DRENDO-1510 file (C-alpha; in Angstrom, 1 decimal, always signed):
<recs>
REC; n; res; u; v; w
REC; 1; MET; -29.6; -199.6; +121.0 .
REC; 2; SER; -30.4; -196.5; +119.0 .
REC; 3; THR; -28.7; -195.1; +115.9 .
REC; 4; LYS; -26.9; -192.7; +118.2 .
REC; 5; ASP; -25.3; -195.6; +120.0 .
REC; 6; LEU; -24.3; -197.1; +116.6 .
REC; 7; LYS; -22.8; -193.8; +115.7 .
REC; 8; ASN; -20.8; -193.7; +118.9 .
REC; 9; GLU; -19.6; -197.3; +118.2 .
REC; 10; LEU; -18.4; -196.2; +114.8 .
REC; 11; LYS; -16.4; -193.3; +116.4 .
REC; 12; THR; -14.8; -195.8; +118.8 .
REC; 13; ILE; -13.9; -198.2; +116.1 .
REC; 14; ALA; -12.4; -195.4; +114.0 .
REC; 15; ASN; -10.2; -194.3; +116.9 .
REC; 16; GLU; -9.1; -197.9; +117.5 .
REC; 17; ILE; -8.1; -198.3; +113.8 .
REC; 18; ARG; -6.1; -195.0; +114.0 .
REC; 19; THR; -4.3; -196.2; +117.2 .
REC; 20; LYS; -3.6; -199.6; +115.8 .
REC; 21; LYS; -2.2; -198.2; +112.5 .
REC; 22; ILE; +0.2; -196.0; +114.6 .
REC; 23; ASN; +1.2; -199.0; +116.6 .
REC; 24; LEU; +1.7; -201.1; +113.5 .
REC; 25; LYS; +4.1; -198.5; +112.0 .
REC; 26; GLU; +6.1; -198.3; +115.2 .
REC; 27; CYS; +6.3; -202.1; +115.5 .
REC; 28; GLN; +7.5; -202.4; +111.9 .
REC; 29; ARG; +10.2; -199.8; +112.4 .
REC; 30; GLU; +11.4; -201.4; +115.6 .
REC; 31; HIS; +11.3; -205.0; +114.4 .
REC; 32; GLY; +12.2; -204.8; +110.7 .
REC; 33; GLY; +8.8; -205.3; +109.1 .
REC; 34; PHE; +7.2; -207.6; +111.8 .
REC; 35; ASP; +3.6; -206.6; +112.3 .
REC; 36; GLY; +3.0; -208.0; +115.8 .
REC; 37; GLY; -0.6; -209.0; +114.9 .
REC; 38; PHE; -1.6; -205.4; +114.3 .
REC; 39; TYR; -2.4; -205.9; +110.7 .
REC; 40; HIS; -4.9; -208.6; +111.4 .
REC; 41; ASP; -6.5; -206.5; +114.1 .
REC; 42; ILE; -6.8; -203.5; +111.8 .
REC; 43; GLU; -8.4; -205.6; +109.0 .
REC; 44; MET; -11.0; -207.0; +111.5 .
REC; 45; LEU; -11.8; -203.5; +112.8 .
REC; 46; LYS; -12.2; -202.2; +109.2 .
REC; 47; TYR; -14.5; -205.1; +108.4 .
REC; 48; GLU; -16.7; -204.3; +111.4 .
REC; 49; PHE; -16.6; -200.5; +110.7 .
REC; 50; ARG; -17.6; -201.0; +107.1 .
REC; 51; HIS; -20.6; -203.1; +107.9 .
REC; 52; LYS; -21.8; -201.0; +110.9 .
REC; 53; HIS; -21.4; -197.9; +108.7 .
REC; 54; ILE; -23.6; -199.4; +106.0 .
REC; 55; ALA; -26.2; -200.4; +108.6 .
REC; 56; TYR; -26.1; -196.9; +110.2 .
REC; 57; CYS; -26.6; -195.2; +106.8 .
REC; 58; GLN; -29.4; -197.6; +105.8 .
REC; 59; LEU; -31.2; -197.1; +109.2 .
REC; 60; ARG; -31.1; -193.4; +108.4 .
REC; 61; GLY; -32.8; -193.9; +105.0 .
REC; 62; LYS; -30.0; -194.3; +102.5 .
REC; 63; LYS; -29.9; -197.0; +99.9 .
REC; 64; TYR; -26.9; -199.3; +99.6 .
REC; 65; GLU; -26.1; -197.9; +96.1 .
REC; 66; GLN; -25.8; -194.4; +97.6 .
REC; 67; ILE; -23.4; -195.6; +100.3 .
REC; 68; GLU; -21.0; -197.7; +98.2 .
REC; 69; ASN; -21.6; -196.8; +94.6 .
REC; 70; HIS; -18.0; -197.7; +93.7 .
REC; 71; CYS; -17.9; -201.2; +95.2 .
REC; 72; HIS; -16.8; -203.9; +92.8 .
REC; 73; LYS; -19.1; -207.0; +92.7 .
REC; 74; ASP; -16.3; -209.2; +94.1 .
REC; 75; HIS; -16.0; -207.0; +97.2 .
REC; 76; ARG; -19.6; -206.8; +98.3 .
REC; 77; PRO; -20.3; -206.7; +102.0 .
REC; 78; ASN; -21.9; -209.4; +104.1 .
REC; 79; PHE; -25.5; -208.4; +103.8 .
REC; 80; ASP; -26.6; -210.9; +106.4 .
REC; 81; TYR; -24.3; -209.3; +109.0 .
REC; 82; ILE; -25.6; -205.8; +108.0 .
REC; 83; LYS; -29.2; -207.1; +108.5 .
REC; 84; GLU; -28.2; -208.5; +111.9 .
REC; 85; ILE; -26.8; -205.1; +113.0 .
REC; 86; MET; -29.8; -203.3; +111.7 .
REC; 87; ASP; -32.2; -205.6; +113.4 .
REC; 88; GLY; -30.5; -205.0; +116.7 .
REC; 89; HIS; -30.8; -201.3; +116.4 .
REC; 90; ARG; -34.1; -201.1; +114.5 .
REC; 91; GLU; -36.1; -202.6; +117.5 .
REC; 92; ILE; -35.0; -199.8; +119.8 .
REC; 93; THR; -35.6; -197.1; +117.1 .
REC; 94; GLU; -39.1; -198.4; +116.4 .
REC; 95; ASP; -39.9; -198.6; +120.2 .
REC; 96; VAL; -38.9; -195.0; +120.6 .
REC; 97; ARG; -41.0; -193.9; +117.7 .
REC; 98; LEU; -44.1; -195.8; +119.0 .
REC; 99; SER; -43.8; -194.3; +122.4 .
REC; 100; ALA; -43.4; -190.7; +121.1 .
</recs>
């Protein structure tokens, strides 16, 4: 996968989050506060988006401090997961650079 593929994944996840938020609000209106599992889905998507966004930015040369300079120490991301994402995308990026 290339960084372009990662960017497209981020766009897809962002659209899913928007859709699920709309569905959550409709469900809460219709069922008096019941979330129908949408809240959990949104939180999982936000977690995935955050980590893929950090990986995408770092693959493009930014440092973590430039990406999330406001992050409290108790809310640090899972750096192992970010490294895993980057490793999956870095291999393709390096292969393309070597063949060019």
